[in-house]
Backbone bond lengths (Angstrom), bond angles and torsions (degrees), N, CA, C in turn:
res aa  C-N    CA-C-N  psi(-1)  N-CA   C-N-CA  omega(-1)  CA-C   N-CA-C  phi
1 M - - - 1.470 - - 1.523 111.01 -
2 N 1.367 117.07 -32.35 1.443 119.39 179.25 1.520 112.04 -63.47
3 G 1.365 116.63 -32.42 1.451 119.93 178.03 1.512 112.75 -76.15
4 F 1.319 117.28 -19.07 1.461 121.75 -179.12 1.520 111.22 -73.24
5 L 1.316 116.36 -33.80 1.459 121.74 -178.83 1.524 110.13 -121.35
6 S 1.311 115.43 144.86 1.454 120.40 177.41 1.532 109.54 -79.03
7 P 1.339 117.82 162.37 1.468 119.77 177.18 1.528 112.77 -56.97
8 E 1.323 116.99 -36.30 1.465 120.60 178.63 1.521 111.51 -64.30
9 E 1.325 116.40 -39.02 1.468 120.12 178.97 1.520 110.88 -68.38
10 W 1.329 116.94 -41.00 1.460 120.16 176.44 1.525 110.99 -60.92
11 T 1.332 115.61 -40.11 1.465 120.01 179.29 1.517 110.72 -63.39
12 A 1.334 117.16 -43.07 1.465 121.23 -179.90 1.535 110.56 -64.32
13 I 1.324 116.95 -39.76 1.465 120.71 179.26 1.527 110.24 -66.40
14 G 1.337 116.02 -47.77 1.456 119.61 179.93 1.523 112.32 -61.39
15 L 1.329 116.20 -40.36 1.459 119.58 179.72 1.523 110.99 -67.88
16 S 1.330 117.38 -38.15 1.466 121.05 177.77 1.522 111.20 -61.20
17 L 1.325 116.52 -45.41 1.462 120.36 179.93 1.532 110.70 -65.75
18 K 1.321 116.36 -40.00 1.470 121.15 178.83 1.525 111.06 -64.32
19 V 1.315 116.46 -49.07 1.456 121.47 -178.39 1.523 111.12 -63.70
20 S 1.338 116.74 -45.16 1.467 120.58 -178.42 1.526 111.42 -65.39
21 S 1.322 116.84 -40.68 1.466 120.66 -179.68 1.524 111.29 -66.28
22 V 1.332 116.57 -46.72 1.469 120.08 179.74 1.521 110.39 -63.53
23 A 1.337 116.78 -43.90 1.460 120.79 -179.78 1.524 111.14 -59.53
24 T 1.320 116.52 -42.39 1.463 120.92 -177.41 1.522 111.43 -71.09
25 L 1.331 117.20 -46.29 1.466 120.70 -176.45 1.528 111.91 -67.43
26 V 1.329 116.85 -40.03 1.461 119.88 -178.74 1.524 111.03 -69.46
27 S 1.330 116.90 -36.92 1.465 120.10 -177.38 1.532 112.75 -81.51
28 L 1.335 118.10 -13.47 1.463 120.32 -175.98 1.530 113.55 -61.37
29 P 1.331 120.95 -51.06 1.477 119.00 178.89 1.525 112.58 -59.48
30 V 1.330 116.54 -40.39 1.465 120.49 178.41 1.523 110.03 -65.93
31 G 1.333 115.86 -39.33 1.464 120.24 179.23 1.516 112.56 -63.72
32 I 1.331 117.07 -41.76 1.465 120.53 178.21 1.529 110.36 -64.50
33 A 1.333 116.35 -44.21 1.466 120.31 179.61 1.530 110.98 -63.08
34 M 1.333 116.99 -42.93 1.462 120.42 -179.55 1.526 110.86 -67.82
35 A 1.335 117.65 -39.87 1.457 120.85 178.21 1.523 110.90 -63.76
36 M 1.315 116.41 -40.38 1.465 120.91 178.07 1.523 110.47 -64.79
37 L 1.319 116.47 -41.20 1.462 120.98 -179.79 1.526 110.95 -64.78
38 L 1.321 117.29 -43.17 1.463 120.69 -178.72 1.524 111.79 -73.99
39 A 1.334 117.06 -30.74 1.471 120.23 -178.29 1.522 112.06 -79.01
40 R 1.319 117.11 -37.13 1.467 120.57 -173.25 1.526 113.45 -112.34
41 G 1.310 117.32 -20.02 1.460 120.33 -175.64 1.518 112.49 -72.54
42 R 1.307 115.17 143.78 1.473 121.81 174.54 1.525 106.91 -130.32
43 F 1.314 117.00 97.87 1.457 121.07 -175.06 1.523 109.25 -151.85
44 F 1.321 114.76 160.36 1.458 120.77 179.27 1.533 109.39 -68.79
45 G 1.327 116.39 131.67 1.457 121.00 -179.70 1.513 113.87 93.19
46 R 1.324 117.18 6.46 1.475 120.57 -179.50 1.522 111.31 -61.54
47 T 1.319 117.27 -41.89 1.464 120.81 179.47 1.527 110.93 -64.63
48 L 1.324 116.56 -39.99 1.463 120.83 177.71 1.520 110.80 -64.03
49 L 1.338 116.78 -43.15 1.461 120.61 178.40 1.523 110.75 -62.05
50 D 1.326 116.37 -41.60 1.459 120.85 177.78 1.527 110.52 -61.16
51 G 1.328 116.14 -41.03 1.452 120.09 178.07 1.520 112.32 -64.83
52 L 1.327 117.19 -40.64 1.455 121.13 179.19 1.526 111.51 -65.19
53 V 1.334 116.21 -38.70 1.465 120.16 179.49 1.522 110.64 -62.87
54 H 1.335 116.28 -39.77 1.466 120.57 -176.40 1.523 113.33 -91.03
55 L 1.318 117.88 0.55 1.457 121.77 -177.55 1.531 113.41 -57.67
56 P 1.335 119.87 -40.43 1.471 118.73 179.28 1.534 114.19 -60.39
57 L 1.324 117.44 -19.82 1.469 119.50 178.76 1.519 112.14 -70.60
58 V 1.325 117.09 -32.98 1.457 120.96 -174.08 1.526 112.72 -107.49
59 M 1.318 116.95 -17.21 1.454 120.99 -179.59 1.527 109.37 -83.32
60 P 1.339 118.40 142.50 1.473 119.45 177.06 1.526 110.94 -54.82
61 P 1.331 118.39 132.83 1.467 120.25 -179.27 1.523 113.62 -56.17
62 V 1.333 116.64 -32.37 1.464 119.64 178.79 1.526 110.48 -63.34
63 V 1.333 116.95 -37.26 1.460 120.96 177.72 1.526 110.10 -64.91
64 T 1.328 116.29 -43.15 1.462 120.20 177.15 1.519 110.84 -59.82
65 G 1.330 116.29 -45.00 1.458 120.21 178.97 1.510 112.50 -62.87
66 Y 1.318 117.05 -38.80 1.465 120.90 179.38 1.533 110.83 -67.00
67 L 1.334 116.62 -41.54 1.460 119.76 177.29 1.530 111.05 -63.87
68 L 1.330 116.52 -38.42 1.464 119.60 176.31 1.522 110.87 -63.77
69 L 1.327 116.49 -38.51 1.461 120.64 178.84 1.526 111.00 -64.56
70 L 1.337 116.26 -40.11 1.462 120.12 178.69 1.529 111.41 -66.73
71 A 1.341 115.97 -38.68 1.466 119.81 -175.28 1.521 112.70 -85.82
72 F 1.345 116.60 -41.14 1.463 120.26 -172.87 1.523 113.27 -109.89
73 G 1.339 117.99 5.86 1.454 119.78 172.56 1.522 110.26 -64.68
74 R 1.310 116.83 168.47 1.472 120.25 -175.04 1.521 111.58 -63.51
75 K 1.331 117.27 -24.00 1.465 120.83 177.33 1.529 112.09 -101.77
76 G 1.320 116.53 -2.32 1.451 120.43 177.95 1.520 110.71 -75.39
77 P 1.317 118.40 158.71 1.474 120.58 -177.20 1.528 113.08 -61.57
78 L 1.316 117.20 -45.85 1.461 119.33 -179.25 1.529 111.31 -76.02
79 G 1.323 116.60 -37.17 1.461 119.71 178.31 1.512 112.18 -63.00
80 A 1.323 116.43 -43.13 1.468 120.02 178.23 1.526 111.44 -65.15
81 F 1.333 116.07 -38.24 1.467 119.84 179.33 1.527 110.97 -63.25
82 F 1.329 117.16 -48.94 1.465 120.15 -178.12 1.527 111.40 -65.88
83 E 1.331 117.10 -35.49 1.460 119.05 -179.72 1.524 111.41 -69.65
84 H 1.319 116.94 -44.36 1.461 120.40 -177.16 1.526 112.38 -75.49
85 T 1.343 116.27 -30.77 1.465 119.78 -176.32 1.521 112.30 -88.45
86 F 1.333 115.77 -44.53 1.466 119.69 -174.47 1.526 113.49 -116.38
87 G 1.325 117.08 -4.42 1.460 119.67 -176.74 1.511 112.67 70.56
88 L 1.323 116.86 23.45 1.461 122.23 -175.50 1.526 109.59 -102.97
89 V 1.323 116.36 119.90 1.458 122.20 -179.58 1.526 108.81 -110.28
90 F 1.324 116.20 134.48 1.461 121.38 -178.63 1.523 113.27 -104.55
91 A 1.309 117.44 -43.13 1.458 120.72 -173.30 1.530 110.97 -63.80
92 F 1.343 115.85 127.09 1.459 123.57 176.85 1.531 112.73 60.22
93 R 1.330 115.43 30.64 1.466 122.01 174.83 1.536 108.52 -129.46
94 W 1.332 116.47 164.23 1.462 119.49 179.13 1.525 110.94 -65.93
95 T 1.321 116.49 -27.20 1.464 119.51 176.96 1.529 110.85 -63.43
96 G 1.334 116.20 -35.78 1.452 120.19 176.00 1.520 111.83 -68.05
97 A 1.326 116.19 -35.80 1.468 119.74 176.02 1.527 109.97 -63.72
98 A 1.342 116.25 -40.76 1.467 119.70 177.52 1.520 110.92 -64.30
99 L 1.333 116.83 -39.11 1.465 120.53 178.30 1.524 110.81 -63.48
100 A 1.329 116.80 -46.28 1.465 120.80 179.80 1.525 111.00 -62.40
101 C 1.325 116.85 -43.15 1.466 120.80 179.56 1.525 110.78 -65.52
102 G 1.333 116.19 -39.53 1.454 119.80 178.34 1.517 112.23 -63.09
103 V 1.330 116.37 -41.55 1.461 120.82 179.14 1.527 110.83 -65.03
104 M 1.319 117.52 -42.03 1.457 120.78 -177.46 1.535 112.37 -71.12
105 G 1.331 116.59 -31.42 1.458 119.54 179.83 1.518 114.06 -89.39
106 F 1.335 116.86 -13.09 1.461 121.93 -175.50 1.529 113.52 -58.28
107 P 1.340 120.82 -44.91 1.469 119.84 -179.86 1.524 113.22 -59.91
108 L 1.319 117.52 -38.93 1.464 120.38 179.21 1.521 111.28 -66.12
109 M 1.324 116.25 -39.84 1.457 120.50 178.04 1.524 111.04 -64.00
110 V 1.324 116.29 -48.75 1.460 121.18 -177.06 1.524 110.85 -62.65
111 R 1.328 117.12 -42.94 1.465 120.09 -177.54 1.525 111.72 -63.22
112 A 1.333 116.70 -44.05 1.468 120.35 -179.61 1.527 111.06 -63.91
113 I 1.318 116.90 -43.59 1.470 120.81 -179.00 1.527 110.33 -69.45
114 R 1.317 116.57 -39.94 1.459 120.30 -179.49 1.532 111.16 -62.35
115 L 1.319 117.50 -45.10 1.463 120.62 179.22 1.526 110.82 -61.88
116 S 1.317 116.68 -37.31 1.459 120.89 178.59 1.523 111.03 -66.43
117 I 1.331 116.99 -41.68 1.465 120.98 179.36 1.528 110.38 -66.38
118 E 1.316 117.10 -40.87 1.468 121.17 -178.63 1.528 112.18 -66.43
119 S 1.329 116.82 -23.00 1.467 120.01 -179.53 1.526 113.06 -85.84
120 I 1.328 117.59 -5.71 1.465 121.48 -178.40 1.522 109.91 -73.23
121 D 1.325 116.35 135.33 1.459 122.03 176.06 1.532 108.94 -70.63
122 R 1.324 116.57 113.30 1.461 120.79 -176.18 1.528 111.91 -63.73
123 R 1.337 117.46 -20.60 1.462 119.92 -179.69 1.524 111.71 -65.19
124 L 1.344 116.68 -28.93 1.460 119.71 177.06 1.522 110.75 -66.29
125 E 1.314 116.38 -40.19 1.461 120.48 177.59 1.524 110.80 -68.92
126 Q 1.328 116.02 -39.06 1.463 120.03 179.10 1.521 110.99 -65.19
127 A 1.333 116.06 -36.63 1.468 119.76 178.41 1.525 110.55 -63.93
128 A 1.330 116.44 -41.38 1.459 119.98 178.16 1.526 110.63 -64.96
129 S 1.324 116.93 -35.97 1.464 120.70 179.31 1.517 111.52 -66.69
130 T 1.328 116.25 -39.01 1.463 119.58 -179.97 1.523 111.96 -67.11
131 L 1.336 116.16 -20.99 1.469 120.18 178.34 1.531 111.61 -87.19
132 G 1.334 115.84 4.69 1.454 119.52 173.97 1.513 115.46 102.87
133 A 1.323 117.44 1.44 1.458 119.63 -179.47 1.525 110.45 -75.87
134 G 1.315 116.41 136.95 1.456 121.05 176.64 1.518 111.27 -76.82
135 R 1.322 116.03 174.36 1.466 120.45 -176.97 1.520 111.97 -61.81
136 A 1.329 116.56 -40.86 1.460 119.94 -179.75 1.522 110.65 -66.02
137 L 1.330 116.76 -42.42 1.459 120.70 -179.76 1.531 110.79 -67.20
138 V 1.323 117.43 -39.23 1.466 121.05 176.72 1.518 110.49 -61.26
139 F 1.330 115.87 -42.52 1.464 119.93 -179.91 1.525 111.09 -63.88
140 L 1.337 116.44 -43.41 1.459 120.20 -175.56 1.526 113.01 -74.61
141 T 1.335 116.79 -34.03 1.467 119.81 -173.61 1.533 114.19 -101.07
142 V 1.328 117.42 -17.62 1.470 119.79 -177.96 1.530 111.16 -120.26
143 T 1.322 116.47 -59.34 1.466 120.58 -174.16 1.522 111.87 -63.94
144 L 1.313 116.06 -50.78 1.463 120.02 -175.72 1.530 112.75 -62.88
145 P 1.343 119.40 -46.75 1.468 118.32 177.19 1.530 113.07 -61.82
146 L 1.331 117.88 -38.68 1.458 120.38 -179.93 1.529 111.86 -69.75
147 A 1.315 116.40 -27.44 1.464 120.71 179.49 1.529 112.36 -88.92
148 L 1.331 117.21 0.96 1.460 121.06 -173.84 1.533 113.91 -57.48
149 P 1.343 119.63 -41.97 1.477 117.87 176.87 1.522 112.94 -58.38
150 G 1.324 116.80 -40.97 1.460 120.07 177.94 1.516 111.70 -68.16
151 I 1.323 117.02 -36.46 1.459 120.80 177.72 1.525 109.81 -64.04
152 L 1.322 115.81 -43.81 1.461 120.43 178.75 1.527 110.92 -62.55
153 A 1.331 115.77 -43.75 1.460 119.59 178.22 1.523 111.01 -62.17
154 G 1.329 116.39 -41.04 1.456 120.50 178.74 1.515 112.28 -64.51
155 V 1.323 116.62 -39.69 1.469 120.91 178.68 1.527 110.49 -63.13
156 V 1.325 116.08 -45.71 1.465 119.64 -178.16 1.527 111.17 -66.80
157 L 1.335 116.83 -43.07 1.463 119.88 178.74 1.525 111.32 -63.04
158 S 1.315 116.28 -42.01 1.461 120.30 179.18 1.526 110.89 -65.91
159 F 1.328 117.09 -42.22 1.466 121.37 178.94 1.526 110.47 -62.85
160 A 1.341 116.90 -45.80 1.458 120.54 -179.79 1.524 111.19 -64.22
161 R 1.342 116.27 -39.18 1.465 119.63 178.29 1.522 110.51 -66.25
162 A 1.332 116.43 -40.38 1.458 120.42 177.98 1.522 111.44 -64.41
163 L 1.323 115.66 -37.41 1.464 120.34 -179.10 1.526 111.14 -64.42
164 G 1.318 116.74 -32.07 1.454 120.16 -178.33 1.514 114.41 -100.51
165 E 1.329 118.22 4.63 1.460 121.17 -177.39 1.528 111.49 -66.69
166 F 1.329 115.95 135.79 1.457 120.59 -178.21 1.533 112.58 -136.22
167 G 1.334 117.28 -55.74 1.459 121.27 -170.57 1.511 114.49 -60.16
168 A 1.337 117.13 -52.73 1.465 120.43 -178.84 1.525 110.87 -66.99
169 T 1.324 116.07 -36.09 1.461 120.45 -177.35 1.520 111.96 -67.16
170 I 1.324 116.57 -48.96 1.464 119.24 -176.58 1.530 111.29 -68.56
171 T 1.340 116.65 -27.73 1.466 120.22 177.05 1.523 110.96 -73.54
172 F 1.304 117.14 -38.46 1.464 122.01 -174.70 1.525 112.61 -83.40
173 V 1.342 117.08 -43.24 1.466 119.70 -173.28 1.525 113.35 -121.11
174 S 1.325 117.47 6.49 1.452 123.24 178.65 1.543 110.91 65.73
175 N 1.321 116.36 -159.93 1.460 122.10 -174.42 1.524 108.31 -132.47
176 I 1.325 116.24 73.91 1.459 122.38 -174.40 1.527 109.43 -100.77
177 P 1.344 118.85 113.41 1.469 120.64 -179.36 1.521 112.02 -56.09
178 G 1.311 115.03 131.68 1.455 120.78 178.97 1.508 114.40 82.30
179 Q 1.316 117.95 -10.39 1.457 121.81 -178.37 1.527 112.18 -119.08
180 T 1.316 116.41 -54.04 1.471 120.68 -177.75 1.523 112.30 -130.77
181 Q 1.319 117.94 4.72 1.465 120.59 -176.33 1.529 110.47 -84.61
182 T 1.319 115.44 96.63 1.457 121.41 175.79 1.527 109.16 -83.95
183 M 1.326 117.29 -178.79 1.461 120.13 -177.80 1.526 113.77 -58.58
184 P 1.341 119.52 -47.70 1.468 118.11 178.25 1.528 112.61 -59.81
185 S 1.331 117.10 -40.54 1.461 120.73 179.03 1.532 110.81 -66.64
186 A 1.330 116.33 -38.98 1.462 120.11 178.83 1.525 110.82 -66.20
187 I 1.326 116.83 -41.12 1.466 120.52 177.63 1.527 110.01 -61.57
188 Y 1.324 115.93 -43.82 1.473 120.32 178.64 1.529 110.88 -59.85
189 A 1.346 116.19 -43.48 1.464 119.59 -179.93 1.523 111.07 -66.91
190 L 1.324 117.03 -38.14 1.461 120.61 -177.11 1.527 112.75 -67.95
191 I 1.332 116.68 -37.87 1.465 118.21 -178.53 1.531 111.32 -75.28
192 Q 1.336 116.79 -8.36 1.461 120.67 176.32 1.531 112.11 -92.46
193 T 1.326 116.36 -6.51 1.461 120.46 -176.27 1.523 110.35 -113.33
194 P 1.329 117.80 149.75 1.470 120.46 176.74 1.527 111.14 -62.77
195 D 1.309 116.04 143.12 1.470 122.63 177.98 1.527 112.85 60.66
196 G 1.336 117.27 24.61 1.463 119.59 178.79 1.514 113.35 -98.32
197 D 1.337 117.59 -0.79 1.463 120.49 -175.41 1.521 113.00 -64.01
198 A 1.332 116.68 -39.54 1.467 119.74 -178.00 1.528 110.85 -63.65
199 A 1.320 116.49 -46.08 1.464 120.40 179.45 1.522 110.64 -65.66
200 A 1.340 116.91 -39.60 1.468 120.21 178.17 1.519 110.48 -62.58
201 L 1.320 116.90 -39.36 1.467 120.80 179.17 1.525 110.85 -66.45
202 R 1.323 117.49 -38.78 1.466 120.38 178.32 1.530 110.69 -63.21
203 L 1.317 116.70 -46.13 1.459 119.71 179.45 1.523 111.54 -66.22
204 T 1.309 116.96 -34.82 1.466 120.49 176.72 1.521 110.80 -62.70
205 A 1.338 116.01 -45.63 1.466 120.52 179.60 1.524 111.06 -63.09
206 I 1.326 116.89 -41.49 1.466 120.37 179.38 1.521 110.82 -66.55
207 S 1.312 117.38 -39.79 1.460 121.16 178.15 1.523 111.02 -62.24
208 I 1.332 116.85 -43.71 1.464 120.75 177.66 1.526 110.49 -63.00
209 A 1.324 116.56 -42.65 1.469 120.90 -178.18 1.529 111.23 -63.39
210 I 1.329 117.54 -43.70 1.464 120.87 -179.66 1.527 110.66 -65.14
211 S 1.333 116.64 -44.58 1.463 120.51 -179.41 1.522 110.94 -64.18
212 L 1.327 116.39 -43.42 1.462 120.35 179.97 1.520 111.00 -65.49
213 A 1.326 117.31 -40.30 1.468 120.75 178.43 1.526 110.78 -62.27
214 A 1.342 117.16 -39.89 1.463 120.79 178.71 1.517 110.91 -64.60
215 L 1.327 117.64 -41.95 1.466 121.07 179.90 1.523 111.37 -66.92
216 V 1.325 117.10 -42.02 1.472 120.97 179.30 1.527 110.17 -64.75
217 L 1.332 117.06 -42.73 1.464 120.71 178.47 1.522 110.65 -63.06
218 S 1.326 116.63 -40.97 1.460 120.36 178.49 1.526 111.24 -61.26
219 E 1.326 116.68 -45.23 1.468 120.47 179.82 1.522 110.92 -63.87
220 F 1.323 116.61 -40.82 1.461 121.24 179.66 1.534 111.13 -62.45
221 L 1.342 116.04 -47.28 1.453 119.60 -179.00 1.524 111.49 -67.69
222 A 1.344 117.16 -36.37 1.466 120.52 179.13 1.512 110.08 -64.02
223 R 1.310 117.78 -41.05 1.480 120.35 179.02 1.520 110.75 -67.84
224 R 1.326 117.08 -38.38 1.458 120.34 178.70 1.534 109.45 -62.76
225 M 1.321 117.05 -44.14 1.460 120.41 -179.67 1.529 111.26 -67.83
226 A 1.343 116.35 -36.39 1.454 119.44 178.36 1.522 110.98 -64.69
227 R 1.320 116.70 -41.72 1.465 120.10 177.56 1.513 111.09 -65.48
228 G 1.346 115.42 -37.84 1.463 118.86 178.03 1.507 111.69 -66.29
229 G 1.352 116.22 -36.06 1.463 120.03 178.61 1.507 111.60 -67.90
230 V 1.347 115.82 -38.80 1.473 119.41 179.39 1.517 110.73 -66.93
231 A 1.353 114.17 -39.74 1.443 118.18 179.80 1.515 111.08 -66.85
């Protein structure tokens, strides 16, 4: 297998998996909180907040990447804060690629989790409350387990979106081999070079295989949980 792929291709694959995993895991708690807020919250500006959350879906990815560069670049307000406070740099680093991927996949995660929360029978939560459970305990023991299929779907959709992210990433962190060059960026670079078609095709096939495996695993686990819930 090592002879099938070049070291550069292995690096791009490993970086893609690293970036997508970090982006998904870091955004998951925020995604659950935002989905809960949009599903159950009743406040002024809720529709606007919902629109802002889903804005990356309809906005050109290059625009998203440029806004991230303005905000999280080394001279941007948030970028300067994170660098001076935590020593964390986003611009032209893999951490910035994870941030861009997380932002682009966030709407898909939130929507899947929100729909799952909205489908929960509120009487189950009310029953737990009447037995003395507090709001936090009800959320952890009733709401969260019932929303688990939607959470799983959101995680997989966000991961797959992060795996295929290109526009926002290349705008925010460029295309630096070994640093920010994920599979989509590597494929783009390869098709611009002579004799790069074979390598681009290999990375394309691997990208499809990883995404398909994630979707199949998600469906399998969702069915297992559904059967367990029925039982």
